[in-house]
Residue, then its C-alpha position, 0 to 999 in steps of 0.5 A: m657257842a662261839n660267834a664270828f662275823k665274816n666277809y666273803k667276796s667274790n669278783g668278776i662274776t658272770a656265770e652262776t657262782t657259789v659264793l657261800t656254803g652253809a658250814a657244817g655244824m654252824e648257823t650261818t645268818i647272812i646279814g648283808m650283801s652288796i652286788a656292784n656292777v663293774d662292767t661297761s654294760d647294765a647288768s641283770i642279777n640272779i640270786k639263788v638260795g638252795g637252788s630257789y631264786m631269791l631274786k631273778g633278773a634285777p637290774v644293776y646299772v653301770g657304775g651302780a650297786m644293789t644291796p638285796i640283803g641287809g637292814e631288817q632282812k636277813v637270810v639263813l643258810m642251812d648246813g650245806e646250803d649254797l648262795a649262788i649269784s650270776s650275771d650277764y655282765s661282770v659284778d663283784v659281791i661281798v656277803s657278810v655273815l654271823e656264823k654260830g657254832 
């Protein structure tokens, strides 16, 4: 069973955007996520995993960032399950994962 660490990046997110989908036949563990506000107004962030809110309406201030996943918290994506992010102002996202297959 091979292990691979990967980063997935998505820039300029406003509307709900699928950043990552659990790969077929793989175990996908999200080990870190950073969301940076790149706009000139405070942003309100929503994160969904498999259609359910993990975070809703969390503030990220101008020039700031948040790390909703990392440290001791991990999230597992099942085969075909989506990680989606939306914001009312532009944000950049980096998601770090460990894929086992």
